[in-house]
N, C-alpha and C positions, 0 to 999 in steps of 0.2 A: 655928410653928403647931402647936397641939395637936390632932392628928387624932382622938384618943380623945374629945375634947369633942364632936366632930361625930357620932360613932357610939358613943354611950355603952354600947350593949348588945352590941357586938362585942368579942371579945377582941383582944389585940394581934396574935396570929398571923394571925387572919382579916383584920384591918385591913391587915396587910402584904400578904397575898395579893391582896386587893381592889385595893390601890394598884398592885401589879405588873400586874394585869390591865388596869387603866385605862391604864397606860403602854403596854401592847401593843395597845390599841384594842379589847379585848373588851368593855369596859364599854359602849362605843357600841352593840355588838350587843345587850346586855341592854336598853339604853334603848329600842330599837325595839319591844320586846314590848308595851309599854303606851304607845302614842302619845297625845298630848293631842288630843282631838277638836277639829276646827275648828268654829267657830260656823256654824249652819245659817241661811242667809239667809231672811228672812221672805218669804212669798208676797205677791205684789202682785196687785191686781185687774186682769183683762184689760180693756182699753179698745178696743172695735171702732173701726176706722178705715176710712172710705170712700175707696177709691182711684179715681181717675178712669180710665175706659176710653175709649180712642179710638173714635169712631164707625166708623172704617174697619175696626177689628178685629172687629166683629160679623159673623157669618156670616148672610147673607141666606137666607131660606127658598127652596128650589128653585122655579123657575117651572114646570118640567116634570119629572115623575118617571115611573118605569117600574114596572109591575107584571106579574107572570107568573102563569099558572094553567094547570093541566093539565085538559083536558076528559076527566074520568073516566067510565068506563062506568056508566051509570045516571043521570048528570047531565043536566039539561036545559040548553038554551042560556041560559035565564034564570039558572040557577045559575052558569054560566060567567061571564056578564057581571057578576053581583054580586061574584064572587070577584076580578074584574079592577077593580072599583070603578066600573063604568059603570052608571048607574042613570037613572031618570026617562024623559023623552020620547025621549032619545037611545037608550036601551036598547030601547025599544019599536020605534023605527025600524030598529034593527039586526036585531031579530028577524024583520023582514020580508024581509031579504036572503036570497035563495036560496042564495048561496055558503056561508053559515054552516051551512045545513042539511046540507051535505056533509061537515062535520067528522067525522073518525074518532076514536073513543075513544083516548085516549093522546096526542093532539096537544097540544103546549105552545103556548099563545097568549100573545103579548106585547102589552101596551097601554101607550102613552105618553099621559099625562094632564096637563092643566094643573093648577095649584094649586086652581083652582075646581072641578075634577072633570070638565071637558069633555074629550072624547076628541080627541087629536091624530092618533094613528095606531094601528092594530091590525095585527099581522102574525103569520103562522105558516107553517110549512113545508107546502107544498101539492104533493103528488106528488113526483116525483124531481128533487131539486136545484133547486126553484123556491120562492121565498118569495112568498106572496100578501099584499098589503097592502090595508087598508081605511082610507080617510081621509075625514073630512067635507068636503063640497063644497057649501056652501049648505044647502038642504033635503034634499040627497041625499048619497050616499056614492060616492066614486071607488074602484073596485076595479081593481087591477093586479097583474101578475106580473113578477118580476125574478129573475135568476139568484141562487141562494143563495151567499153568500160562504163556501164550505166550506174548511176547513183539513184537509189530509190528513197523517196520521202513520202510521208503520209499527209494527205490533205483532208480537211473537213469542210463540208458545205451543207447548207440548208436551203430549202426552197418551198414555195407554196404553189399549189395547182391553181392556175387561172383558167386555162383552157384544155391543156393536155400535159402529159408527162414530159414529152420532149420540149414543149414550150417552157415549162417551169425549169427544166434542166438548162436550157439555153440562157434563160434570164439569170441563172445563178452561176453560169460559167462551168457547168458540169458537162463533161464529154458525153456524146451519145452512147458510147460503149458502156459507160457507167450506168446510164439510164436503162439500157437493155438488161444489164446485170440485175438491177433493182427489180425489174419486171419478172425476171427469171426466179430471183430469190423469193419474192412474195407472191408469185403466180399461183401457188397452191392455196393461198389464203384470200387473195384479192383478185377479182375478175376485172382485169384492166380494160376489157371491152365495155363493161356495163356499170361498174361500181365506182369509177372515179367521179369525184364531186369537186366543184369549185370550193376552195378553202381547205381541201386536204393538203397535208404537208409532209415533207420527209426530210430526214437528216442522214448524211452518209459520210463514212470515213473510208477513204480509198487510197490506193497507192498511185504515185506518179513517178515515172522513170525519166531521168534527166541524163543528157550527154553534153558535157562541156557547159553546164549551167542552163541549158535549154531543155524545156519539156519535150520528150520524144513521143511518149504514148502513155495512156493511163494503164494501170494494172488492175489488180483484183479489188473488189469491194471487201473491206475488212470487217466493217460493222455498219448497220443501218437501222433506221426506224422509219416506219411509214404509218401515218395517222390517216385512216380512211373512215369517213362518216363517224368521227369521234372515237374510234377504237384504234389503239396503238398496237402495232406489231413490230417486234424487234428480232434482229438476226445478227449472229456473230459467226465468222468463219473460223473453224477449229480443225486442226489436223490431229487425228487420233494416233494411238500407238501403232496401228497398222500402216501408217503413212498416208492414209486416204483422208482428204479434207471434205468438209461439208458445212452447211449453214444450220445453226441450231438456235432455238429460242433460249432466253436466259435460264430456263429450267432444264435445259439439256435435250428437249424434244427436237427431233429433226424437222426442219422446214421443207425438206425434200419429200415430195409425194411420190408414191409408186407410179403415178401417171401425171404427165403434163396436161393441163386443161385444154391447151390448144396446140395443134401440130404446126402452126405457122406463127410467126412473130408479128404482132400488131397489124392484123388484117381486118378488113370490114366484113362483118357477118352478113351474108346476103339472104340466107334462108335458115330459119331456126328449126329446132326439133318440134314435131307436131303435125297437125293437119295442114295441108296446102293443096292448091290446084296444080296437078302435075303438068310441067311445061310441054310434054310430048303427048301424053294420053288425054290431056284436058279434062281430067276427072279429079275429084277431091280424094286424095289418098294420104295416108299417114306418112310423113317424111321421117325415116328412121335414123337420120343423122343430122349433121350441121354442115351447111355449105359455107365455105370461106372464099369470097371473091378475091382473086389475086392475079397479077400479071402472069402470062405464060412463062414457064421456066422457074417460077419461084420455088425455092427449096422446101421440101416436105420432110419433117423429122419424125422419128419414132417417138411416140408419147410415153413409152415404157420399154423396159427390157423385154425381149421376147425372141421367138423363133419364127422365121418366115414360113408360113403354112401354105401360102399361095402367092404367086407373082406372075401375072399374065392377063390375057383378055378375059373379061367376065361380063357378058351381056350388056345391060344398060349401064353398068359401072365403067365400061370401057377398060382401059388399062388399070388394073387394081392390085393392091397388096393386102393380104390378110396376115396379121401377126397374132400368134398364139402367145399370150402373156401368162403371167403366173396365175395359178389357181383356175378360177372360173372365167377369167377375163380374156377378151380378144378385141382387136381393133381392126377397122377396115378403112382403106384409103382408096378413093375412086376418082375416075376421070383424069388419070395421070397422063402426062405427055410421054413420060418414059421413066425408067428405073435407074437408080444410082448404080455405079459400078460395083459388082460383087453381090448384088441383091438377087437371090434365087431361093427356091424352096430348100428348107433345111438350114439356112444360114442363121446364126445367132446374132442379134443386134442389141446395142445398148441404147438406153434412153437418150434422146437428143441426136442420134446418128441420122444423117441425111439418107433417106431411102428412095426418094423419087422427086419428081418435078411437076408442078401444076400444069394441067393441060385442059383439053376440051374434047376428050374421047368419050364414046358411049352416048348416053342420053344427056347431053349437056348443051345448053343454048349459049354458053359463054365460058370463058376460062375460069375455072374454080376448082376447089378441092371438096369432095364429099367425104366427110369423116363420120364413122360410126364407132360407138363404144358399146360392146356387148358383154352381158353377164349371163353365163350359162346359155349362150346363144341368143338371148333376147336383147334387142337394142334398147339402150337407156340414154337419157339425155346427158351428154358429157358436160354440159354447162351447169348442171344442178346436182349430179350424183356425188355422194360423199366419197372422196378418194382416200384410199389407205395410205398411211404415212410410212416413211422408211424408219429404220431402227434408230433409237435415241443414242445419246452418248452412253457408252457402257458404264455401269455403276462404279467400277474400279477407277475410271478416268474422270469421274465427276469433280473430285477436288482440284485436279489440274485444270479442268475446264473452267471452274469458277475463278481460280486465281488468274487465268488468262483473260477471262471475259470481264472481270471487275473494272479494270481501268478503261476498257472500251465502253462499258456501260456508263462510266462517269463522264466520258466525253459526250456521249449521246444525251445524258442528263443536262450537261452544260449547254449543248446546242438547242435542246428543247426549251430550256428556260430562256435563252436569249431570243428565240423565235417568238415565244409567248409575250415577252416583254416588248418586242418590236410591234406586235399586233395590237397590244394594249396602248 
């Protein structure tokens, strides 16, 4: 075979080299550089094809559907019904119902409607833990209340005091009622009028009640820690064998004091215990109590369990109540506008019960409450006196208390560690 005939333009040496490369498989590599293109298939016209669908596979339209609407401030009841899809004569008849006129702004109303638009049932949260339902019953409507199917979950939050307790709670998304509970729980250990400092912090584990996945209201504080001026106080809510619950320190000591330090919640102290110039007599005299400036009608609560020893008009005190508490203790509440229902001599009251309302009776230049704390008839400073504590967890229940408190303490430890890490 004459290779030169096949490659007439190549010299003999080049032909030899090419032949050697072919023997070693390199020519095959050169051959892949210029592949022969494959023929492109011709496009064909798409032909639509109708596929049979089984009748059972079709989704039937709903016979009943649900709509929700919020009764916003400024809306009329007619606006609400239109947003719910209730119209015509049925809407007109609903507008005549007195119960709908009591709806509060912000209430979420749920309506179940037939496909034709006729109302099946309307419902909304009415008051505390009650669902009110309205359903057609002939030419009228049947109105009823039933317990709300609430679901309770536990939330954990932590916050740092920048200006006030409520300011810190707002920044952390903690409801006001939870902040008030914190002040009540630790009120015997911390003076929330004088002792709060910037940089104080707290952690809280509390319940939140939900209805249909929406938060309805906060519940009880389950456990909490408050760090005030570098000192940490902890509390756990525990229900004893007698069925009564209370807040206790990790060692089982009760955080409930026999006396509340203040008869009002978060009010400004206008006149402290000690010497002052009397506003009427214009002479320096010892002030035997503490004055709490507050709006007229502010509720006054009993600071301890006791028996009403006096309720009536008493000279410069104006309308006053004197409670005889346990042992040598008694408390006086003066300048009241009036007394709560059922408050009269001989009535037994419990700590925290509302007994009267802030007024301006007697020797008072403005609306405020005059509060005295007496031991054996002698007035003492209620802001500084050591208050007796309530009974601790009974010794026989301490093991159960520790088993219950341990996981809650672990949660507080975790919250405290995360807070310190963020601050660092």
